[in-house]
N, C-alpha and C positions, 0 to 999 in steps of 0.2 A: 379577173375580178373575183371570181370565186375563191381562188387561192389566197388573194390578199385578205378578203374578209375572214376567211377561215383562220388565217394566221393571227389576225387581230383578236378574234374571239378566243383563240387558244391562248394568246398572250394575256388577255384580260383574265381569263379563267385561272391561268397560272399565277397571276399577280394576286387575285382574290384568295386563292388557296394558300399562297405564301403568307399573305397578311393574316389569314386565319390561323395558320400554324404559328406564326410569330407571336400573335396575341395570346394563343394558348400557352406557348412556352413562357411568355412573360408572366402570365398569371400564375403558372406552376412555379416559376422561379420565385415570384413574390411570396407564394404560400410557403414553400420550403424555407425561404430566407426568414420569413416571419417566425416559423416554428423553431428554427435553429437559434433564434435570438432569445427565446424564453429560457431563463435560468432562475433557479431558486436555491436558497441557502438557509439552513442546512438541508440536505436531502433526506437525512434520518437523524433522530435525536432520542436519547434516553433521558427521562426526567423522573422526578419523584413526586408523589402525591402532594398537592398544594403549591407546587412550583409552576412558574410560567416560562414560556419560550417564545421568542419572536422569530418569525420566518419572513425572509425578504425575497422579493422577486425584482427582476430588472425591468419589468413592465407592470403597468397597472392591470391587475388580474382580478378575477372574481374568486373569492375564497369560500371554501366550504369544508365540512368535516364529514367523514364517512366511517363506518365500522360500528362497533357496539356503542350504545348510547351512554352518555355521561362519563366516558373515559377522559375526553378532553372537550373543552368548549372554547369558542372564540370569545374573547373578552375585550378586544380592542374596539375602538369607536366604529360603529357600523357605517358602511357606505357601499355603494354598488361595486366599485372597483377601487383597489388600493395596491400600492407597491409592497406593503408589509402588513402583517397580521400578528396579533398576540393571542396565544392560546394558553389555557390553564388546565393542569392535570387534576382530575378529581378521584379517580380510582384506578387500581392496577389493571393493566391490560395493554392491548395494541390498538391504535387508531390511526387514521390517515387524514391528513390535511390536504385538500385539493386546491391547486392553483390553475384556473382556466383562462386561457388567452385565445380568443377566437374559437377555433375548433380543437385547439391543442390543450391537453390537461396533463399536469405533472402532479404526482403524489409524493407527499413527504410522510415517511413512517415515523410515528411517535410511540415509543415504548415507555409505559408508565410503571414505575415500581414503587413499592411501599417501603418506607424506612423503618417500619415497625417490625422488630424481629419476632420470629415464632419461637426461638430458643436462644437463651443466653448462657454461655459456658463461662463460669467464674473459677479462677484459680487463685491460690495464695502462695507466696514465697515460703511460708511455713504453715504447717498444720497445728503446731503447738508453739506457744510463746510464754515466756515468764512474766510475772507481775512487773509492770513498769517497762517491759520490753515491747518491741514493735515488729510488725510484719506488714507486707503490702499485698492487697488484693487487687485484681484487675480482670477485665473482660478479655478472656483468651480468644473467643470466637463467638459469632452469632450466626443464626440460620434465618433466612438465606444470607450468604456471605456479604451481599451488598447492603444489608440493613444497617441501621445506625447502631454504633457501639456506645453512644452517649447514654450514661446512666447516672442515677443518684444512689448513694450508699446509705445503708442503715444497719443497725445492730439490733438483734432480738432482745438483748439485755445489756444496757449500757453500764450496769453495775459490775459486769464481768469483763466486757470489752467495748471500747468505743472505736468509731471509724470516722475519718474526716472526708471531705468532699473529693479528695484525690485518691482515696482508698488506703490511707495509712491507718492501720489497726494498732491500738494500744491495749495491753493487758491490764486490767484493773484489780481483779481478784480471781482465785482459782475457780474454774467452772468451764462450761461450754456455751459459747454464743454463736448464733447463726448470723453471718454477714451477708446481706442481700443487696443485689444490684437490681434496680428498677429502671426499665427503659424510659427515657424522657419522651419517647414517642407514644408510649402507652403504659399506664400504671398497672395494667393487667399482665404485662410481660416482665418476668422476673427470673433471676438466676441467683444461686446462693452457694456458700461454702461454710462449713463448720470450723470454728477456731477454738482449740482447747487452750485455756489459760492455765498454765501449770503452777504448781506450788513453787515458790521462789524464796530463797534465803539470801538476804543481802546484809553486808556488814563489813567491818574492818578486821583484817587479820594482822596480827603483830607477832614478829618472831625475833628473838634475841639470840645471837650466837656468841659464845664466849670461849676464848682460847687463853685463859688466864692462870692456869695451874703452873706456878713457877717451878715446881719439882719436875714436871713433865716438859714444860716449854720455857726454859730459862731465857733471859735476855741474851741477845747476841746472834740470833738466827732469823732468817726471813720466814714469815708466815703468810701463806696464801689461802684464801677462802673463796669458794663458789657457793652461792645460795640460790636455789631455784626460785624464779618469779613466774607465777602463772600468767597465761595469755588468754585473750578473748578467742572463743570458738563458738560453735553452734549452741552450746549448752551453758556457757558462762560468759560474763562480761567483766573485764578488768580495765578500768579507765587509767591510761598512762599518767594522767595528771595526779592520781591519788597515790602513786608509788613514791614513798619517801624513805630515807634512811639517815640514821645518825650514828656517830662513832664515839667510842671512849677516847681515842686519840685519832687525829686525822691521818688516814693511811697515805702511803707514798703513791698509791694508785687506786683508783676506784672507777668502775665503768660497768655499764650494762652490756653483756655480751651474749652471743648465741653459739650453742655447741653444734656438733656435727649432725644432730637430728633436728636442729631448729629450735631447741629449748632455750628459753631465756634465763639468764643468771646475773646476779650481782657479783662482780669480781672485785675482790679487795686484797691489797698487798700491804702488810706492815713490814717495814725494814728492820734490820737488826738492832736499831737504836730504840725501838718502841718498848716501853715498859710492859711487862706481861699483864698487869692489871688493867691496862688500857686497851687491850686487844678485844674489844667488844663492838658489835654492830647490831643495830636494831632496824629491821626492815618492816614496813607496814604498807598495806594497800587495801583498797576497797574492792570487794568482789560481789557480784550478783550471780547466783547459781540457781538454775531451774531443774526441776525433776525431769526425767526422761520417761515418756510413756510410749510403749510399743504400739505402733499403728495396728489396727485390727487386720489390715490387709498387707502386712509387711512383705509377705512373699510375692504379692502381685506388684510391688513397687520395684522389683528387680528389672532393670532395663539395660539391654546391651550386654557386652562382654567385659571381662576384666582387662583393663589396659595394663599389660604386663610391664611396659616401659615405665609408666607413671607409678605403678605399684611395686616396682622392683625392690625398694627397701623393705617391703612388707611380705616379700615372697622368698627372700634369701635365707640361707643358713646363718645362724649366729654362733657365737662362741660356746653357747650352752644348749643349743637346740638339738645337737646331734645331726647326723646326716639326714637330709631330706630326700635323697635319691635312692638310698638303700639302707638296710638295717632295720631295727625295731620301729623307728619313727615312721618310715615310709611304709613298711609292711602293715603296721597297725592302721595307718590312715587308709590304705587301700582296702583293707578288710572292712572297715567301718563303712566306707562309701559304697562298696559292693553290696554288703548286706542290706543297706538301706535303699539300694537302687537309686542313689542320689545322683541327679544330673545337673541341677542348677547350683549356683553359689549358695543360695539360701538353704537348699536341701542338704548340701554337704556340711555347711556350718552347723545346722541344727542337729544332724546325725552325730557329729563330733562332740557337740555340747552334751547331748544325751549320754554318749558313751563315757565321757569324763565324769559326769555326775554319777553314773552307775558303777564306775570301776576305780576311781582314784580316791584316796583318803586325805583328810585334812589333819595335820599334825598339831597337837595341843601341847606337846612337851616343849622344853626350852632347848632342845637339841638344835633347833633352827632359830636363830635370833632375828628380831625385826620382822621383815616380810620375806626373808629367804633370798635366794639367788637365782633359782630357776634352771636347774639342770634337767631338762625334759627327758633325755635319754636315760639318765639314772632312775628317775621316778617311774618310767615305764617298766624298767627292769625290777623295781621294788615298789609296786603300787600300794602295798599295805602300809609302808612307812610314811608315805605322803610328804607333806611339807606345808609351808605357809602360803599366802596368796600368790607370791611370785612363783613359787614352785609349782603349785597345781595349775595356775593359769598358763604357765609356760608350756604345759603339755597341750592345752587347747591350741595355743598359738602355733606350736611346732607341727601338730597334726594338720591344722588348717593349711599352713604353708605347703606341707608335703602333698596336700590334695589340690593345690592350685588356688586356694582361697586366701586373699590378702588378710593378714591379721597383725595385731600389735598389742603391746602392753601399755597401759596408761597408769600413771602413778600420781598419788595425791594425798590429801589429808581428810580425815573425818572431822567435819566442822563441829559435830555434836560432842566430840571428845577433846577439843582443843584446850579447854579450860581445866583439864585434869592435872594430875600430878606430873611434874617434870620427869622425863624419862619413860613415861608410858608410851606404848606403841600406837601412835595416832596415824602413822602412815598406812596407806592401803593401795593396792594395785588391783586392776581388773583387766580382762582381755576384751578386745573388740575385733570384729571382722568387718571388712569393707564390702558392702552390697551395692553393686553398680545401679545407679538411678536413685539411691537413697543416701548413701554415705556410710559413715562408721556406725555400727550397731552394737549394742551391749550384749554380752554373753558371759555374765559373772559366775563362772563355775565355782570359784572359791567361796562366794557368799552362800551358794547352795550347800556346799560341803560343810561349811561352818554351822549351818542350821541343823544338820543331822549328826553332828559329832556324838559318838557314843550310841547312836541308834541307826547306824548305816544298814545293817542287815534287816531291821524292821521295815525301813522304807523301801529298800531295794527289792526285797521279796514281796512286800505289799500283799499279804495273803487275805486281806479283807477289802471290800469295795471302799470303805471309808479311808483306810490307809492309802490305798491306791490313788484316791482323789486328792488326799492331802499331799502326797508325794508329787503329783502332777502340779498342784498349785504352787508348791515351793519352787519347782523348776521354772514354771511360767513366770513367777515373780521376778526372776532375774534374767529372763530372756527378752531382750529389747527394752528393759526397764532400768531406771537408775534413780537413786535418791538425790534430792537437792542438798542433803546434808554431807556433801562431799565436793571437793574441788580438785581439779586436775592441775598438777604442777608440771609434768613432763611426759614425754613418750619416747619410745625407742630403746634399743639395746646396743651394746658395743659402742658406747658413746665416747667421743673425745671432747673434753671440755675445751673452751677457748678462753685464754691461751691453754694449750694442752697441759694436762696434769703430768707430773714428773714420775710419780711412783709407778712401779711395774709389778709389785707384789704387795699383798696385804700384810701389814704388821701383825695383825691379830688372828692369824690362822690358829685354830684351836688345837691344843696339844694332843699328840697321838696317844699318850698314856692315859688320858681321861676319856677320850671319845674315839669310837671306831674309825678305822681308816676311811670309811665311806664318807664321813661328814665333811672333812676339810675341803673336799673338792667342790663343794657347792654352797658353802655357808657365806661367803663374802660377796659383795657386789662389785668387787674389783677383779677383772680378768688378769691373766698372767702377762698380757702385753700392755697392761696399764689402762686399757679402756674400761669404762664402767658398764656393768650389766644393766644398771638403771641409775637415774638421777632424781632422788627424792629426798634423801638426807642432805644436809649441808656437807660439803666436801672440803676437808681441811688438810693442807700439807704444811708440815713444819720441817724446815731444812730438807725439803724434797721428799719427805716420808709421809705416807698415807696414815691417817689417824682415824680411829673409829669414833662414832657418835652415839653409841648405844651401850647399855650395860652388858657385861659378859655374864650371861645367865643370871643377872640380878645380884651378883656378888660383889663386883667391883664397880666403882664409879667410872663413867666414861672419861676418855682423855680430854675431850672438850664437851661443852654442854650447849644445848639449844632448847628453847622453850617457846611454845606458841600460845597465844590467846586469841579469842574471837569475841568481838562486840557487835551484836546485831543492831542494824539500823533501827531507829525509832520509827514506828508506824509500818514496819514490814508486814505485808499482807500474806505471808506464807501460810 
């Protein structure tokens, strides 16, 4: 009996204990299961001041906000419990939205940022534009980086430059205007850039070329003519629609072509049946040219290194440069660079510019016709004889190239001299060097030397502070600066026209009995292999022979003639 009762009691106790444990387990399971079912979305969110975000839960939960006050607030309809809630951001910072379900709480992190920038960095595609020309300004960056880049644009002086809503700036008249970007988030936050509107000359250039001398060019032979046509670049604009040409007699061929240096030309062919008097062509085009003003911080604009592959045409030897690896050109370049302790492209170019201004002469005699031909090696060996603009500038170009600085000659016309007497020397050339990060920069050594003709020693010795200052000002005037009274027709040397010219020697080499042996080697723009040292004069071949377009020392008329005129546009604000 005792044993049975004890067994029953034990069994009962065991059943009770089991039931208790089972209940406990069930409750625990229910709690864990309930907690695991609580989900919220999103679990974190970044928003901007003024914006709203809705947070959802899969259960009806009690919502609340923790953290610093007034960062976010619940703005949805209030109720004790809800499956979703809407909060609004009021100020920058971090806050937490809490979702409570039973004893379980989930936190949603809300990061609030301000769209108002603390700094606006404004850049322009150009720091200087011509009258009537355009550039574009934009917001390059803002601080902090996530702030809004939305701005409104304004000009400090709309009489100088205007700007539209998209940041397009138009030059109105010469001067400086500040273009300002104002944040749409806060009128107190601004960024700006200065735009210089440059002096600009716009008008129509007309040129007539005539190959009509029956004694020199009788009927029965083919006549070919190449006439340079300017192109649009950073400093000038030529509208293709304005390029027009008329003929005395319709040529057998006429087309616009490009030579080996990319220069544009009007190519004309009259066949052997054309009457000499009818071999005339008149070319006209509208051009807008702006002045070039050297940036105050030009040296700091140098970025990166010279791309030797891209700049290869402007680093090579030419027919008239002399050797760039040995001899007087290389030796002189190395000495200049070493003495100046020049390391950068800017420093090397400036040192060479200064040296040419101090050591080379400009020739005023008629020994050198036109703009010369540019035998740099010869001029370095005879610095006191000098030459014209092609001659003196070729020295700068050759020395730069020998020092690893890309350089080129550019050729064109002086607009302020176009309406002069036919046969006057209106052509001009100047050198440029390439500054990585900026582009082609002016270094007109010839213009400097022209200003001091007859007074070279006075300026170069500069034995008074006044003279020293004046000499510095002259050199600064042509370093990085250029007049709007000039247009560029072509660049390059050792040019092959297209179709290629036939002549391989110049017909008008100057006679040895009149002029020293030294002169013929550098007077013509035609190289011995038929390539052109430059392309600025109209180039004419009659029966495959080269013919000159300038007076022989002013004594004889040219074989063919060309005459330019320039008519300035009405209302030009230059």
